N, CA, C and O atoms as a CHARMM CRD file, in Angstrom:
* protein
*
  384
    1    1 MET  N     15.43300  20.09400 -12.71400 PROA 1      0.00000
    2    1 MET  CA    15.29400  19.13800 -11.41400 PROA 1      0.00000
    3    1 MET  C     14.66500  17.72200 -11.98100 PROA 1      0.00000
    4    1 MET  O     13.93900  17.69200 -12.97400 PROA 1      0.00000
    5    2 ILE  N     14.98300  16.72100 -11.33200 PROA 2      0.00000
    6    2 ILE  CA    14.45300  15.37100 -11.58300 PROA 2      0.00000
    7    2 ILE  C     14.40100  14.46400 -10.18700 PROA 2      0.00000
    8    2 ILE  O     15.30000  14.37300  -9.35100 PROA 2      0.00000
    9    3 ASP  N     13.19900  13.87000 -10.17200 PROA 3      0.00000
   10    3 ASP  CA    12.75500  13.21500  -8.88100 PROA 3      0.00000
   11    3 ASP  C     13.10200  11.88800  -9.38500 PROA 3      0.00000
   12    3 ASP  O     12.27200  11.28500 -10.06400 PROA 3      0.00000
   13    4 PRO  N     14.36000  11.31300  -9.09800 PROA 4      0.00000
   14    4 PRO  CA    14.70500  10.01800  -9.07500 PROA 4      0.00000
   15    4 PRO  C     14.15400   8.96900  -8.56000 PROA 4      0.00000
   16    4 PRO  O     14.46100   7.84100  -8.94300 PROA 4      0.00000
   17    5 ASP  N     13.17200   9.21500  -7.52500 PROA 5      0.00000
   18    5 ASP  CA    12.16800   8.22000  -7.10000 PROA 5      0.00000
   19    5 ASP  C     11.03900   8.21200  -7.57700 PROA 5      0.00000
   20    5 ASP  O     10.17900   7.45400  -7.12800 PROA 5      0.00000
   21    6 GLY  N     10.77400   9.16300  -8.71600 PROA 6      0.00000
   22    6 GLY  CA     9.53800   9.41900  -9.24900 PROA 6      0.00000
   23    6 GLY  C      8.59900   8.04400  -9.73600 PROA 6      0.00000
   24    6 GLY  O      7.37500   8.00900  -9.86000 PROA 6      0.00000
   25    7 TRP  N      9.48200   7.05100  -9.94100 PROA 7      0.00000
   26    7 TRP  CA     9.07900   5.69800 -10.79600 PROA 7      0.00000
   27    7 TRP  C      8.17800   5.19700  -9.38500 PROA 7      0.00000
   28    7 TRP  O      7.15900   4.53900  -9.59400 PROA 7      0.00000
   29    8 LEU  N      8.44100   5.41300  -8.42500 PROA 8      0.00000
   30    8 LEU  CA     7.48000   4.56000  -7.39100 PROA 8      0.00000
   31    8 LEU  C      5.81100   4.89600  -7.47000 PROA 8      0.00000
   32    8 LEU  O      4.98500   3.98900  -7.37200 PROA 8      0.00000
   33    9 ARG  N      5.46800   6.17800  -7.64200 PROA 9      0.00000
   34    9 ARG  CA     4.21800   6.45500  -7.58500 PROA 9      0.00000
   35    9 ARG  C      3.32900   5.56600  -8.92100 PROA 9      0.00000
   36    9 ARG  O      2.28900   5.00800  -8.57100 PROA 9      0.00000
   37   10 PRO  N      3.67300   5.47300 -10.14500 PROA 10     0.00000
   38   10 PRO  CA     2.82200   4.62800 -11.00200 PROA 10     0.00000
   39   10 PRO  C      2.66800   3.20500 -10.39300 PROA 10     0.00000
   40   10 PRO  O      1.69100   2.50400 -10.65400 PROA 10     0.00000
   41   11 PHE  N      3.66500   2.81300  -9.57700 PROA 11     0.00000
   42   11 PHE  CA     3.61600   1.46600  -9.14300 PROA 11     0.00000
   43   11 PHE  C      2.88600   0.92500  -7.86500 PROA 11     0.00000
   44   11 PHE  O      2.75700  -0.22600  -7.44700 PROA 11     0.00000
   45   12 HSD  N      2.39100   2.29800  -7.31500 PROA 12     0.00000
   46   12 HSD  CA     2.06500   2.21700  -5.93900 PROA 12     0.00000
   47   12 HSD  C      0.82000   0.89100  -5.61400 PROA 12     0.00000
   48   12 HSD  O     -0.12600   0.73600  -6.38700 PROA 12     0.00000
   49   13 ARG  N      0.95300   0.28000  -4.74600 PROA 13     0.00000
   50   13 ARG  CA     0.07500  -0.85700  -4.40800 PROA 13     0.00000
   51   13 ARG  C      0.01200  -2.15500  -5.31900 PROA 13     0.00000
   52   13 ARG  O     -0.81300  -3.05800  -5.17800 PROA 13     0.00000
   53   14 ARG  N      0.98800  -2.10600  -6.25000 PROA 14     0.00000
   54   14 ARG  CA     0.86400  -3.24400  -7.45400 PROA 14     0.00000
   55   14 ARG  C      1.87700  -4.14900  -6.76500 PROA 14     0.00000
   56   14 ARG  O      2.93500  -3.87500  -6.20000 PROA 14     0.00000
   57   15 ILE  N      1.19300  -5.41600  -6.99200 PROA 15     0.00000
   58   15 ILE  CA     1.87300  -6.58100  -6.51800 PROA 15     0.00000
   59   15 ILE  C      2.60200  -7.51000  -7.66600 PROA 15     0.00000
   60   15 ILE  O      2.17200  -7.96600  -8.72500 PROA 15     0.00000
   61   16 PHE  N      3.85500  -7.60000  -7.03100 PROA 16     0.00000
   62   16 PHE  CA     4.49300  -8.45800  -8.14500 PROA 16     0.00000
   63   16 PHE  C      4.80800  -9.93400  -7.61100 PROA 16     0.00000
   64   16 PHE  O      4.61500 -10.10500  -6.40700 PROA 16     0.00000
   65   17 LYS  N      5.18000 -10.80400  -8.21400 PROA 17     0.00000
   66   17 LYS  CA     5.54200 -12.09400  -8.01000 PROA 17     0.00000
   67   17 LYS  C      6.70700 -12.64800  -7.69500 PROA 17     0.00000
   68   17 LYS  O      7.62200 -12.39900  -8.48000 PROA 17     0.00000
   69   18 ARG  N      6.91600 -13.23100  -6.91100 PROA 18     0.00000
   70   18 ARG  CA     8.68900 -13.97300  -6.75100 PROA 18     0.00000
   71   18 ARG  C      8.54000 -14.99000  -6.14500 PROA 18     0.00000
   72   18 ARG  O      7.58300 -15.34200  -5.45500 PROA 18     0.00000
   73   19 ARG  N      9.85600 -15.71600  -6.46800 PROA 19     0.00000
   74   19 ARG  CA     9.89700 -16.89700  -5.54800 PROA 19     0.00000
   75   19 ARG  C     11.05800 -16.98800  -4.87800 PROA 19     0.00000
   76   19 ARG  O     12.15400 -16.67200  -5.34200 PROA 19     0.00000
   77   20 VAL  N     10.83200 -17.45300  -3.69000 PROA 20     0.00000
   78   20 VAL  CA    12.06100 -17.03000  -2.63800 PROA 20     0.00000
   79   20 VAL  C     13.11400 -18.21400  -2.90400 PROA 20     0.00000
   80   20 VAL  O     12.72800 -19.37000  -3.07400 PROA 20     0.00000
   81   21 SER  N     14.47900 -17.84800  -2.93000 PROA 21     0.00000
   82   21 SER  CA    15.36700 -18.58500  -3.19000 PROA 21     0.00000
   83   21 SER  C     15.45600 -19.69200  -1.77400 PROA 21     0.00000
   84   21 SER  O     14.82100 -19.67200  -0.72000 PROA 21     0.00000
   85   22 GLN  N     16.59100 -20.68400  -2.30300 PROA 22     0.00000
   86   22 GLN  CA    16.75800 -21.61100  -1.14700 PROA 22     0.00000
   87   22 GLN  C     17.38200 -21.03800  -0.01600 PROA 22     0.00000
   88   22 GLN  O     17.27900 -21.55100   1.09900 PROA 22     0.00000
   89   23 GLY  N     18.09900 -19.88100  -0.26100 PROA 23     0.00000
   90   23 GLY  CA    18.65200 -18.90300   1.13900 PROA 23     0.00000
   91   23 GLY  C     17.90300 -18.06400   1.53300 PROA 23     0.00000
   92   23 GLY  O     18.30300 -17.22100   2.33500 PROA 23     0.00000
   93   24 GLY  N     16.47300 -18.07200   1.02300 PROA 24     0.00000
   94   24 GLY  CA    15.25700 -17.28300   1.84400 PROA 24     0.00000
   95   24 GLY  C     15.45300 -15.93900   1.18000 PROA 24     0.00000
   96   24 GLY  O     14.97700 -15.08900   1.93200 PROA 24     0.00000
   97   25 SER  N     16.00200 -15.33400  -0.02300 PROA 25     0.00000
   98   25 SER  CA    15.94500 -14.16400  -0.43600 PROA 25     0.00000
   99   25 SER  C     15.27700 -13.94100  -1.82000 PROA 25     0.00000
  100   25 SER  O     15.21600 -14.89700  -2.59300 PROA 25     0.00000
  101   26 ILE  N     14.75600 -12.69500  -2.18600 PROA 26     0.00000
  102   26 ILE  CA    13.95600 -12.64500  -3.38800 PROA 26     0.00000
  103   26 ILE  C     14.79400 -11.33600  -3.99900 PROA 26     0.00000
  104   26 ILE  O     15.36600 -10.48700  -3.31600 PROA 26     0.00000
  105   27 SER  N     14.72800 -11.38200  -5.36900 PROA 27     0.00000
  106   27 SER  CA    15.55400 -10.46300  -6.30000 PROA 27     0.00000
  107   27 SER  C     14.41400  -9.51600  -6.80600 PROA 27     0.00000
  108   27 SER  O     13.40800 -10.02600  -7.29900 PROA 27     0.00000
  109   28 ILE  N     14.53200  -8.17500  -6.70200 PROA 28     0.00000
  110   28 ILE  CA    13.94900  -7.21800  -7.19500 PROA 28     0.00000
  111   28 ILE  C     14.69400  -6.14900  -7.85800 PROA 28     0.00000
  112   28 ILE  O     15.31700  -5.35100  -7.15700 PROA 28     0.00000
  113   29 GLY  N     14.69900  -6.02700  -9.35000 PROA 29     0.00000
  114   29 GLY  CA    15.59400  -5.08300  -9.85200 PROA 29     0.00000
  115   29 GLY  C     17.03500  -5.57000  -9.62700 PROA 29     0.00000
  116   29 GLY  O     17.29700  -6.71900  -9.98200 PROA 29     0.00000
  117   30 ARG  N     17.87800  -4.90200  -9.13900 PROA 30     0.00000
  118   30 ARG  CA    19.51000  -5.57000  -9.16800 PROA 30     0.00000
  119   30 ARG  C     19.67900  -5.61100  -7.58000 PROA 30     0.00000
  120   30 ARG  O     20.76000  -5.33500  -7.06200 PROA 30     0.00000
  121   31 HSD  N     18.57500  -5.96300  -6.84900 PROA 31     0.00000
  122   31 HSD  CA    18.80100  -5.84500  -5.43800 PROA 31     0.00000
  123   31 HSD  C     18.29600  -7.08500  -4.90400 PROA 31     0.00000
  124   31 HSD  O     17.30300  -7.62900  -5.38700 PROA 31     0.00000
  125   32 VAL  N     19.03300  -7.62200  -3.78000 PROA 32     0.00000
  126   32 VAL  CA    18.39300  -8.76200  -3.15800 PROA 32     0.00000
  127   32 VAL  C     18.00100  -8.39700  -1.80300 PROA 32     0.00000
  128   32 VAL  O     18.59000  -7.60100  -1.07200 PROA 32     0.00000
  129   33 TYR  N     16.90000  -9.08900  -1.53100 PROA 33     0.00000
  130   33 TYR  CA    16.15800  -8.83200  -0.22800 PROA 33     0.00000
  131   33 TYR  C     15.91200  -9.99400   0.45600 PROA 33     0.00000
  132   33 TYR  O     15.49000 -11.00600  -0.10400 PROA 33     0.00000
  133   34 TYR  N     16.19600  -9.90100   1.87700 PROA 34     0.00000
  134   34 TYR  CA    15.99300 -11.38100   2.61000 PROA 34     0.00000
  135   34 TYR  C     14.56700 -11.31600   3.12000 PROA 34     0.00000
  136   34 TYR  O     14.02200 -10.33500   3.62700 PROA 34     0.00000
  137   35 VAL  N     14.01100 -12.61400   2.88900 PROA 35     0.00000
  138   35 VAL  CA    12.58500 -12.71000   3.38900 PROA 35     0.00000
  139   35 VAL  C     12.54900 -13.59800   4.62000 PROA 35     0.00000
  140   35 VAL  O     11.94000 -13.30300   5.64800 PROA 35     0.00000
  141   36 GLY  N     13.31500 -14.81300   4.41700 PROA 36     0.00000
  142   36 GLY  CA    13.16800 -15.47800   5.59800 PROA 36     0.00000
  143   36 GLY  C     13.53900 -17.23200   5.07800 PROA 36     0.00000
  144   36 GLY  O     12.78200 -17.82300   4.30800 PROA 36     0.00000
  145   37 TYR  N     14.49700 -17.72200   5.51000 PROA 37     0.00000
  146   37 TYR  CA    14.67800 -18.99500   5.15100 PROA 37     0.00000
  147   37 TYR  C     13.50100 -19.88300   5.26500 PROA 37     0.00000
  148   37 TYR  O     13.32900 -20.61200   4.28800 PROA 37     0.00000
  149   38 GLN  N     12.65400 -19.98700   6.23200 PROA 38     0.00000
  150   38 GLN  CA    11.29900 -20.42500   6.41300 PROA 38     0.00000
  151   38 GLN  C     10.38300 -20.66100   5.08500 PROA 38     0.00000
  152   38 GLN  O      9.62600 -21.62300   4.95600 PROA 38     0.00000
  153   39 TYR  N     10.58300 -19.56500   4.05400 PROA 39     0.00000
  154   39 TYR  CA     9.88400 -19.45600   3.19400 PROA 39     0.00000
  155   39 TYR  C     10.61000 -19.71800   1.89800 PROA 39     0.00000
  156   39 TYR  O     10.16100 -19.10100   0.93200 PROA 39     0.00000
  157   40 ALA  N     11.72100 -20.56900   1.66700 PROA 40     0.00000
  158   40 ALA  CA    12.43300 -20.94600   0.88600 PROA 40     0.00000
  159   40 ALA  C     11.86100 -21.87000  -0.14700 PROA 40     0.00000
  160   40 ALA  O     11.34900 -22.92700   0.22200 PROA 40     0.00000
  161   41 LYS  N     11.91100 -21.55400  -1.38100 PROA 41     0.00000
  162   41 LYS  CA    11.13100 -22.10700  -2.62200 PROA 41     0.00000
  163   41 LYS  C      9.62500 -21.85400  -2.57100 PROA 41     0.00000
  164   41 LYS  O      8.87700 -22.56000  -3.24900 PROA 41     0.00000
  165   42 GLU  N      9.20200 -20.98800  -1.88300 PROA 42     0.00000
  166   42 GLU  CA     7.55700 -20.82800  -1.79500 PROA 42     0.00000
  167   42 GLU  C      7.59400 -19.36000  -2.84600 PROA 42     0.00000
  168   42 GLU  O      8.60700 -18.70500  -3.09200 PROA 42     0.00000
  169   43 LYS  N      6.40400 -19.12600  -3.28000 PROA 43     0.00000
  170   43 LYS  CA     5.83200 -17.96800  -4.09200 PROA 43     0.00000
  171   43 LYS  C      5.32200 -16.88100  -3.11700 PROA 43     0.00000
  172   43 LYS  O      4.31400 -17.06200  -2.43400 PROA 43     0.00000
  173   44 VAL  N      6.02900 -15.78400  -3.07600 PROA 44     0.00000
  174   44 VAL  CA     5.34500 -14.56000  -2.31700 PROA 44     0.00000
  175   44 VAL  C      4.99900 -13.45900  -3.46000 PROA 44     0.00000
  176   44 VAL  O      5.40000 -13.39100  -4.62200 PROA 44     0.00000
  177   45 GLY  N      4.13600 -12.63900  -2.74400 PROA 45     0.00000
  178   45 GLY  CA     3.90600 -11.50200  -3.26200 PROA 45     0.00000
  179   45 GLY  C      4.71300 -10.49200  -2.90800 PROA 45     0.00000
  180   45 GLY  O      5.34300 -10.55000  -1.85300 PROA 45     0.00000
  181   46 VAL  N      4.80600  -9.35900  -3.80200 PROA 46     0.00000
  182   46 VAL  CA     5.60700  -7.99200  -3.05600 PROA 46     0.00000
  183   46 VAL  C      4.95100  -6.94800  -3.56000 PROA 46     0.00000
  184   46 VAL  O      5.05800  -6.67900  -4.75600 PROA 46     0.00000
  185   47 MET  N      4.20200  -6.23500  -2.74400 PROA 47     0.00000
  186   47 MET  CA     3.54100  -5.24700  -2.74100 PROA 47     0.00000
  187   47 MET  C      4.38300  -3.81000  -2.51200 PROA 47     0.00000
  188   47 MET  O      4.99600  -3.51700  -1.48600 PROA 47     0.00000
  189   48 LEU  N      4.25600  -2.95500  -3.77100 PROA 48     0.00000
  190   48 LEU  CA     4.94100  -1.63700  -3.30100 PROA 48     0.00000
  191   48 LEU  C      4.23500  -0.88900  -2.78400 PROA 48     0.00000
  192   48 LEU  O      3.10900  -0.75400  -3.26200 PROA 48     0.00000
  193   49 ASP  N      4.63600  -0.09400  -1.57400 PROA 49     0.00000
  194   49 ASP  CA     3.94600   0.89000  -1.05500 PROA 49     0.00000
  195   49 ASP  C      4.72100   2.23600  -1.22700 PROA 49     0.00000
  196   49 ASP  O      5.56000   2.57600  -0.39300 PROA 49     0.00000
  197   50 ALA  N      4.40400   3.05400  -2.40900 PROA 50     0.00000
  198   50 ALA  CA     4.91700   4.14200  -2.48200 PROA 50     0.00000
  199   50 ALA  C      5.03900   5.30000  -1.45300 PROA 50     0.00000
  200   50 ALA  O      6.05600   5.99100  -1.50100 PROA 50     0.00000
  201   51 ASP  N      4.14700   5.54800  -0.59100 PROA 51     0.00000
  202   51 ASP  CA     3.89000   6.53300   0.20100 PROA 51     0.00000
  203   51 ASP  C      4.87000   5.94800   1.48200 PROA 51     0.00000
  204   51 ASP  O      5.54200   6.82900   2.01900 PROA 51     0.00000
  205   52 GLN  N      4.99700   4.84200   1.92200 PROA 52     0.00000
  206   52 GLN  CA     5.96600   4.46700   2.79700 PROA 52     0.00000
  207   52 GLN  C      7.35800   3.95400   2.52300 PROA 52     0.00000
  208   52 GLN  O      8.17400   3.63700   3.39000 PROA 52     0.00000
  209   53 ARG  N      7.55100   3.90400   1.09800 PROA 53     0.00000
  210   53 ARG  CA     8.78600   3.67400   0.35100 PROA 53     0.00000
  211   53 ARG  C      9.24900   2.07100   1.11000 PROA 53     0.00000
  212   53 ARG  O     10.34300   1.87700   1.64000 PROA 53     0.00000
  213   54 VAL  N      8.45900   1.33500   1.03400 PROA 54     0.00000
  214   54 VAL  CA     8.60100   0.03700   1.37500 PROA 54     0.00000
  215   54 VAL  C      8.12700  -1.11400   0.29000 PROA 54     0.00000
  216   54 VAL  O      7.25600  -0.87800  -0.54700 PROA 54     0.00000
  217   55 PHE  N      8.74400  -2.27900   0.39000 PROA 55     0.00000
  218   55 PHE  CA     7.90300  -3.20100  -0.39400 PROA 55     0.00000
  219   55 PHE  C      7.41300  -4.44000   1.07500 PROA 55     0.00000
  220   55 PHE  O      8.12200  -4.96200   1.93500 PROA 55     0.00000
  221   56 ARG  N      5.91700  -4.53500   0.80500 PROA 56     0.00000
  222   56 ARG  CA     5.40300  -5.55300   1.72300 PROA 56     0.00000
  223   56 ARG  C      5.36700  -6.96300   1.13800 PROA 56     0.00000
  224   56 ARG  O      4.85600  -7.19900   0.04300 PROA 56     0.00000
  225   57 ILE  N      5.89700  -7.83300   1.86800 PROA 57     0.00000
  226   57 ILE  CA     6.24600  -9.33000   1.21500 PROA 57     0.00000
  227   57 ILE  C      4.71700  -9.65900   1.80300 PROA 57     0.00000
  228   57 ILE  O      4.17500  -9.12900   2.77300 PROA 57     0.00000
  229   58 LEU  N      4.21100 -10.65300   0.95700 PROA 58     0.00000
  230   58 LEU  CA     2.73500 -11.27200   1.32400 PROA 58     0.00000
  231   58 LEU  C      2.93100 -12.65800   1.24500 PROA 58     0.00000
  232   58 LEU  O      3.64200 -13.00000   0.30000 PROA 58     0.00000
  233   59 TYR  N      2.50500 -13.55700   1.96700 PROA 59     0.00000
  234   59 TYR  CA     2.54300 -14.83200   1.88600 PROA 59     0.00000
  235   59 TYR  C      1.19100 -15.32000   2.36800 PROA 59     0.00000
  236   59 TYR  O      0.83700 -15.03000   3.51100 PROA 59     0.00000
  237   60 LYS  N      0.22600 -16.21100   1.38800 PROA 60     0.00000
  238   60 LYS  CA    -0.81600 -16.88900   1.73800 PROA 60     0.00000
  239   60 LYS  C     -1.76500 -15.43300   2.24600 PROA 60     0.00000
  240   60 LYS  O     -2.35900 -15.50500   3.32200 PROA 60     0.00000
  241   61 GLY  N     -1.84200 -14.35900   1.55400 PROA 61     0.00000
  242   61 GLY  CA    -2.59600 -13.56900   1.99200 PROA 61     0.00000
  243   61 GLY  C     -2.31700 -12.47500   3.01600 PROA 61     0.00000
  244   61 GLY  O     -2.94900 -11.42300   3.10400 PROA 61     0.00000
  245   62 GLN  N     -1.22700 -12.87800   3.82600 PROA 62     0.00000
  246   62 GLN  CA    -0.84300 -11.97400   4.85200 PROA 62     0.00000
  247   62 GLN  C      0.47600 -11.43900   4.73300 PROA 62     0.00000
  248   62 GLN  O      1.31100 -12.07900   4.09300 PROA 62     0.00000
  249   63 VAL  N      0.85500 -10.04400   5.41500 PROA 63     0.00000
  250   63 VAL  CA     2.05100  -9.34200   5.25600 PROA 63     0.00000
  251   63 VAL  C      2.97200 -10.12900   6.33000 PROA 63     0.00000
  252   63 VAL  O      2.79900 -10.08100   7.54800 PROA 63     0.00000
  253   64 ILE  N      3.79900 -10.72800   5.78300 PROA 64     0.00000
  254   64 ILE  CA     5.19200 -11.32300   6.58200 PROA 64     0.00000
  255   64 ILE  C      6.47500 -10.48700   7.00000 PROA 64     0.00000
  256   64 ILE  O      7.22500 -10.82200   7.91800 PROA 64     0.00000
  257   65 ARG  N      6.62100  -9.43300   6.26300 PROA 65     0.00000
  258   65 ARG  CA     7.75100  -8.79200   6.18800 PROA 65     0.00000
  259   65 ARG  C      7.38600  -7.22300   5.35800 PROA 65     0.00000
  260   65 ARG  O      6.62900  -7.07300   4.39900 PROA 65     0.00000
  261   66 GLU  N      8.20800  -6.14300   6.09600 PROA 66     0.00000
  262   66 GLU  CA     8.20400  -4.92700   5.13200 PROA 66     0.00000
  263   66 GLU  C      9.63500  -4.53700   5.06800 PROA 66     0.00000
  264   66 GLU  O     10.35500  -4.58100   6.06600 PROA 66     0.00000
  265   67 LEU  N     10.08100  -4.12900   3.81900 PROA 67     0.00000
  266   67 LEU  CA    11.56800  -4.07300   3.52400 PROA 67     0.00000
  267   67 LEU  C     11.77500  -2.88200   2.71800 PROA 67     0.00000
  268   67 LEU  O     11.48400  -2.88000   1.52200 PROA 67     0.00000
  269   68 VAL  N     12.20500  -1.99100   3.23700 PROA 68     0.00000
  270   68 VAL  CA    12.75800  -0.30200   2.76800 PROA 68     0.00000
  271   68 VAL  C     13.33800  -0.72900   1.52300 PROA 68     0.00000
  272   68 VAL  O     14.12000  -1.66300   1.34400 PROA 68     0.00000
  273   69 ILE  N     12.81600   0.14200   0.61800 PROA 69     0.00000
  274   69 ILE  CA    13.26400  -0.08000  -0.78800 PROA 69     0.00000
  275   69 ILE  C     14.58900   0.57300  -1.02200 PROA 69     0.00000
  276   69 ILE  O     14.75300   1.75200  -0.70900 PROA 69     0.00000
  277   70 ALA  N     15.45000  -0.07300  -1.50600 PROA 70     0.00000
  278   70 ALA  CA    17.23800   0.15800  -1.68700 PROA 70     0.00000
  279   70 ALA  C     17.17000   1.26500  -2.53000 PROA 70     0.00000
  280   70 ALA  O     16.23000   1.43900  -3.30500 PROA 70     0.00000
  281   71 ASP  N     18.28000   2.15600  -2.40000 PROA 71     0.00000
  282   71 ASP  CA    18.66800   3.21200  -3.57700 PROA 71     0.00000
  283   71 ASP  C     17.77500   4.24100  -3.63400 PROA 71     0.00000
  284   71 ASP  O     17.81400   4.89800  -4.67500 PROA 71     0.00000
  285   72 LEU  N     16.89400   4.59900  -2.71300 PROA 72     0.00000
  286   72 LEU  CA    15.85800   5.93900  -2.96400 PROA 72     0.00000
  287   72 LEU  C     16.81600   7.03900  -2.58400 PROA 72     0.00000
  288   72 LEU  O     17.67300   6.77800  -1.73900 PROA 72     0.00000
  289   73 LEU  N     16.76700   8.13800  -3.07400 PROA 73     0.00000
  290   73 LEU  CA    17.38800   9.30800  -2.78200 PROA 73     0.00000
  291   73 LEU  C     16.44600  10.38100  -1.57600 PROA 73     0.00000
  292   73 LEU  O     16.90800  11.00200  -0.61900 PROA 73     0.00000
  293   74 GLY  N     15.15300  10.30900  -2.00800 PROA 74     0.00000
  294   74 GLY  CA    14.29500  11.12000  -1.22600 PROA 74     0.00000
  295   74 GLY  C     14.14700  12.44600  -1.64800 PROA 74     0.00000
  296   74 GLY  O     13.35800  13.16400  -1.03300 PROA 74     0.00000
  297   75 LYS  N     14.82100  12.91600  -2.66000 PROA 75     0.00000
  298   75 LYS  CA    14.66900  14.55800  -3.20400 PROA 75     0.00000
  299   75 LYS  C     15.01800  14.31600  -4.44400 PROA 75     0.00000
  300   75 LYS  O     15.50900  13.26200  -4.84600 PROA 75     0.00000
  301   76 SER  N     14.69400  15.61500  -5.30900 PROA 76     0.00000
  302   76 SER  CA    15.05500  16.06300  -6.47200 PROA 76     0.00000
  303   76 SER  C     16.52500  16.36500  -6.67800 PROA 76     0.00000
  304   76 SER  O     17.11800  16.90300  -5.74300 PROA 76     0.00000
  305   77 ILE  N     17.17700  16.08500  -7.78200 PROA 77     0.00000
  306   77 ILE  CA    18.64600  16.52000  -8.14500 PROA 77     0.00000
  307   77 ILE  C     18.58800  16.96300  -9.51300 PROA 77     0.00000
  308   77 ILE  O     17.72500  16.71800 -10.35600 PROA 77     0.00000
  309   78 PRO  N     19.69800  17.69500  -9.61200 PROA 78     0.00000
  310   78 PRO  CA    19.78300  18.47400 -11.15800 PROA 78     0.00000
  311   78 PRO  C     19.66200  17.11800 -11.96800 PROA 78     0.00000
  312   78 PRO  O     19.93200  16.00500 -11.51700 PROA 78     0.00000
  313   79 PHE  N     19.12900  17.45800 -13.46100 PROA 79     0.00000
  314   79 PHE  CA    19.25600  16.72300 -14.50900 PROA 79     0.00000
  315   79 PHE  C     21.05500  16.15100 -14.63100 PROA 79     0.00000
  316   79 PHE  O     21.22800  14.95100 -14.84000 PROA 79     0.00000
  317   80 GLN  N     21.83400  16.72800 -14.54200 PROA 80     0.00000
  318   80 GLN  CA    23.26900  16.35900 -14.87200 PROA 80     0.00000
  319   80 GLN  C     23.52900  15.35200 -13.83400 PROA 80     0.00000
  320   80 GLN  O     24.11900  14.32900 -14.18100 PROA 80     0.00000
  321   81 ASP  N     23.15400  15.50500 -12.55300 PROA 81     0.00000
  322   81 ASP  CA    23.69600  14.47400 -11.69000 PROA 81     0.00000
  323   81 ASP  C     22.68100  13.01900 -11.79400 PROA 81     0.00000
  324   81 ASP  O     23.10800  11.96800 -11.31700 PROA 81     0.00000
  325   82 TYR  N     21.67400  13.06500 -12.28500 PROA 82     0.00000
  326   82 TYR  CA    20.79300  12.08400 -12.50800 PROA 82     0.00000
  327   82 TYR  C     21.47000  11.37700 -13.61900 PROA 82     0.00000
  328   82 TYR  O     22.00400  10.27100 -13.54300 PROA 82     0.00000
  329   83 LEU  N     21.38900  12.11600 -14.62700 PROA 83     0.00000
  330   83 LEU  CA    22.25800  11.48100 -15.91100 PROA 83     0.00000
  331   83 LEU  C     23.61000  10.61400 -15.51800 PROA 83     0.00000
  332   83 LEU  O     23.92300   9.52700 -16.00200 PROA 83     0.00000
  333   84 LYS  N     24.29200  11.32500 -14.57500 PROA 84     0.00000
  334   84 LYS  CA    25.62800  10.81600 -14.25900 PROA 84     0.00000
  335   84 LYS  C     25.41100   9.45700 -13.70300 PROA 84     0.00000
  336   84 LYS  O     26.07100   8.47000 -14.03100 PROA 84     0.00000
  337   85 ARG  N     24.19600   9.47500 -12.61900 PROA 85     0.00000
  338   85 ARG  CA    24.00700   8.10700 -11.90400 PROA 85     0.00000
  339   85 ARG  C     23.49800   6.77900 -12.87300 PROA 85     0.00000
  340   85 ARG  O     23.78500   5.58800 -12.75100 PROA 85     0.00000
  341   86 MET  N     22.62600   7.46700 -13.88300 PROA 86     0.00000
  342   86 MET  CA    22.21200   6.48500 -14.77400 PROA 86     0.00000
  343   86 MET  C     23.30200   5.77600 -15.51700 PROA 86     0.00000
  344   86 MET  O     23.29100   4.55000 -15.63300 PROA 86     0.00000
  345   87 LEU  N     24.28700   6.56900 -16.04400 PROA 87     0.00000
  346   87 LEU  CA    25.19400   6.25100 -16.88900 PROA 87     0.00000
  347   87 LEU  C     26.15000   5.41000 -15.75000 PROA 87     0.00000
  348   87 LEU  O     26.71900   4.40800 -16.18300 PROA 87     0.00000
  349   88 GLU  N     26.28100   5.64000 -14.83000 PROA 88     0.00000
  350   88 GLU  CA    27.03600   4.63900 -13.95900 PROA 88     0.00000
  351   88 GLU  C     26.24800   3.14600 -13.63000 PROA 88     0.00000
  352   88 GLU  O     26.90600   2.10600 -13.63900 PROA 88     0.00000
  353   89 GLU  N     25.04000   3.14300 -13.39100 PROA 89     0.00000
  354   89 GLU  CA    24.15600   2.22700 -13.18800 PROA 89     0.00000
  355   89 GLU  C     24.45500   1.28500 -14.82000 PROA 89     0.00000
  356   89 GLU  O     24.60900   0.06400 -14.79600 PROA 89     0.00000
  357   90 ALA  N     24.48500   1.87800 -15.79200 PROA 90     0.00000
  358   90 ALA  CA    24.27400   1.11700 -16.93100 PROA 90     0.00000
  359   90 ALA  C     25.90700   0.46400 -17.38600 PROA 90     0.00000
  360   90 ALA  O     26.14500  -0.16200 -18.41900 PROA 90     0.00000
  361   91 ARG  N     26.80800   0.78600 -16.39600 PROA 91     0.00000
  362   91 ARG  CA    28.04900   0.18200 -16.95800 PROA 91     0.00000
  363   91 ARG  C     28.24400  -1.24800 -16.45500 PROA 91     0.00000
  364   91 ARG  O     28.13500  -1.40000 -15.23900 PROA 91     0.00000
  365   92 PRO  N     28.46300  -2.11200 -17.06200 PROA 92     0.00000
  366   92 PRO  CA    28.76900  -3.46200 -16.76000 PROA 92     0.00000
  367   92 PRO  C     29.52300  -3.41700 -15.44700 PROA 92     0.00000
  368   92 PRO  O     30.26300  -2.45500 -15.24600 PROA 92     0.00000
  369   93 SER  N     29.40000  -4.39400 -14.51200 PROA 93     0.00000
  370   93 SER  CA    30.34300  -4.40600 -13.41900 PROA 93     0.00000
  371   93 SER  C     31.22100  -5.35500 -13.99500 PROA 93     0.00000
  372   93 SER  O     30.97900  -6.22200 -14.83500 PROA 93     0.00000
  373   94 GLN  N     32.60900  -4.97000 -13.23900 PROA 94     0.00000
  374   94 GLN  CA    33.71900  -5.66200 -13.81700 PROA 94     0.00000
  375   94 GLN  C     34.18900  -6.53800 -12.34500 PROA 94     0.00000
  376   94 GLN  O     34.41300  -6.05600 -11.23500 PROA 94     0.00000
  377   95 THR  N     34.23600  -7.71600 -12.69900 PROA 95     0.00000
  378   95 THR  CA    34.67800  -8.47500 -11.55800 PROA 95     0.00000
  379   95 THR  C     36.17300  -9.05300 -11.86000 PROA 95     0.00000
  380   95 THR  O     36.69600  -9.13000 -12.97100 PROA 95     0.00000
  381   96 VAL  N     36.66600  -9.39400 -10.76300 PROA 96     0.00000
  382   96 VAL  CA    38.15200  -9.50200 -10.96300 PROA 96     0.00000
  383   96 VAL  C     38.50400 -11.13900 -10.37300 PROA 96     0.00000
  384   96 VAL  O     39.65700 -11.56800 -10.39200 PROA 96     0.00000
């Protein structure tokens, strides 16, 4: 059995820097999260809270938003299922 969300714990309370896009969003991994258009082109901090399973968005020392971390399973799964998920994620996306 493997905990696919196990990567959270080593990054608990770590802050990552991001610049908010013109449309008000930031990218974390392969996911896009909306912060707010009023923060467009501003730098923000993204603190990972492993216990609550959220990203806290920090601007000028204040928490401005809490965002649920996308694609967490919340349970352990068999290694074979984990491997299948990883292989699917590793495949390049095909656009038409």
